C-alpha positions in Angstrom: 0.3 -0.2 -0.3 0.8 3.8 -0.6 -0.4 6.4 1.8 0.7 9.8 -0.7 0.6 13.1 1.4 -0.8 16.3 -0.7 -1.0 19.4 -0.4 1.0 22.8 -0.8 4.5 23.5 0.6 4.1 24.2 3.9 0.8 22.4 4.7 3.5 20.0 7.4 3.8 16.4 4.8 7.1 15.9 5.8 6.2 16.2 9.5 3.5 14.0 9.2 5.2 11.7 7.2 7.7 10.8 10.1 5.2 10.7 12.5 2.9 8.6 10.8 6.1 6.2 9.8 6.1 5.7 13.7 2.2 4.5 13.8 2.5 2.3 10.7 4.3 -0.7 11.3 6.4 -2.1 8.1 6.4 1.5 6.7 9.1 3.4 5.0 9.0 7.0 3.6 10.0 7.3 0.2 10.4 11.4 -1.0 9.7 11.1 -4.7 11.4 14.7 -4.7 14.5 12.5 -4.8 13.5 11.3 -8.5 13.1 14.9 -9.5 16.4 15.6 -8.2 17.9 12.6 -10.1 16.7 14.2 -13.3 18.2 17.6 -12.5 21.6 16.0 -12.5 21.5 15.2 -16.0 23.9 16.1 -18.0 23.3 17.5 -20.3 20.6 19.0 -18.5 17.1 18.3 -19.9 14.9 21.1 -21.4 14.3 24.0 -19.3 11.2 24.0 -16.9 10.4 25.7 -13.6 9.1 22.3 -12.0 10.4 18.9 -12.6 7.1 17.2 -12.7 6.8 18.8 -16.0 9.5 16.5 -17.1 7.9 13.2 -19.0 10.0 10.6 -17.5 9.5 11.8 -13.7 5.8 10.6 -13.2 6.3 7.0 -14.8 10.1 6.5 -12.8 7.8 7.4 -9.8 5.4 4.7 -10.2 8.2 2.3 -11.2 10.4 3.6 -8.1 8.0 2.7 -6.3 6.6 -0.6 -7.9 10.5 -1.6 -7.1 10.5 -0.4 -3.3 7.1 -2.3 -2.4 8.2 -5.7 -4.5 11.7 -5.8 -2.9 10.6 -4.6 0.7 6.8 -5.0 1.2 5.2 -3.0 3.6 3.5 0.5 3.2 5.2 3.5 1.3 4.6 6.9 2.8 5.3 9.3 0.0 4.9 13.0 0.9 5.0 14.9 -2.3 2.5 18.0 -3.6 0.9 16.9 -7.1 -0.8 20.0 -8.3 -1.6 18.8 -11.9 -4.3 16.7 -12.2 -2.9 14.9 -15.6 0.1 14.0 -13.2 -1.5 12.5 -10.4 -3.8 10.8 -13.2 -1.1 9.2 -15.0 0.1 8.4 -10.9 -2.5 7.0 -10.1 -3.2 4.7 -13.0 0.2 3.4 -13.4 0.3 2.3 -9.6 -3.0 1.1 -9.9 -1.8 -0.8 -13.4 0.5 -2.9 -10.4 -2.4 -3.5 -8.5 -0.5 -1.1 -5.7 -3.5 0.3 -3.1 -3.0 4.0 -3.1 -4.4 6.1 -0.3 -4.8 10.0 -1.1 -4.7 12.2 1.9 -4.2 15.9 1.2 -3.6 17.9 4.1 -5.3 21.8 3.7 -4.5 24.2 5.8 -6.2 27.7 5.3 -4.4 30.4 3.5 -3.8 32.6 6.4 -2.5 30.3 8.6 -0.3 28.8 5.5 1.3 32.0 4.4 2.1 32.5 8.4 3.3 29.2 8.9 5.5 29.9 5.9 6.9 32.5 7.3 7.7 31.3 10.2 9.1 28.2 9.3 12.2 27.7 12.0 13.8 25.0 9.6 13.6 26.6 6.7 13.1 30.3 7.0 10.6 32.7 4.9 10.1 31.0 1.3 9.7 32.8 -2.0 9.2 29.4 -3.3 6.4 28.0 -1.2 4.6 31.1 -1.1 4.5 30.8 -5.0 2.6 27.5 -4.7 0.5 28.6 -2.6 -2.1 29.9 -4.9 -1.8 27.2 -7.3 -2.8 24.6 -4.7 -5.9 27.0 -4.1 -6.5 26.3 -7.8 -6.2 23.2 -7.5 -8.4 22.3 -4.3 -11.0 24.5 -5.8 -11.2 22.1 -8.8 -10.2 18.5 -9.3 -7.8 17.7 -6.4 -10.2 18.1 -3.3 -12.4 15.4 -5.1 -9.2 12.7 -5.7 -8.8 11.6 -2.0 -9.0 12.5 1.6 -8.8 16.2 2.6 -7.7 16.5 6.0 -8.0 19.9 7.2 -4.4 20.3 9.0 -4.9 24.2 10.0 -5.0 23.8 13.4 -5.0 20.0 14.3 -1.1 19.5 15.6 0.6 17.2 12.8 0.8 14.1 15.5 -3.2 14.0 15.9 -3.0 14.7 11.9 -0.8 11.4 11.4 -2.9 9.1 13.7 -6.6 10.9 11.7 -4.8 9.5 8.4 -3.3 6.1 9.9 -7.0 5.5 11.0 -8.6 6.1 8.0 -6.2 4.0 5.9 -6.8 1.4 8.7 -3.7 1.7 10.9 -4.7 1.6 14.6 -2.9 4.7 15.7 -3.2 3.9 19.3 -4.0 6.5 22.2 
């Protein structure tokens, strides 16, 4: 199984994935961004883009890497990765489905004012122009297709520990108390 944590940058996907891993037995975190970083290292470089997800190989490579990991170690993969383009999500989810991989898709939603405050006050990253640039595209996707393609978890005020427990329970794991 894959537990995919979607949502914009700053919504808490990375923190939640670490906490979720503590709850879900035999789980591993797979950062699909590393696939994009590998593609960025190709020399000479691939066609210029502002987002490695636009490179056609990224989506099937994420699917194949996840498939290979699950075949190798089993268990559950937790993938904290923002995907805001519907076509890209459809390619990834269809590819995983073709291999018989169950995907539990969760969208971590944070109200805009709270999200921007988190971005500006992030103790690890500090304020981030990159993260702010993805706020509007997230809300456009949320109002369009995104919130219909998974389970929306409001992470505006709930602490990450509670968010992780809710996701674990939705995915069929007892989070304990």
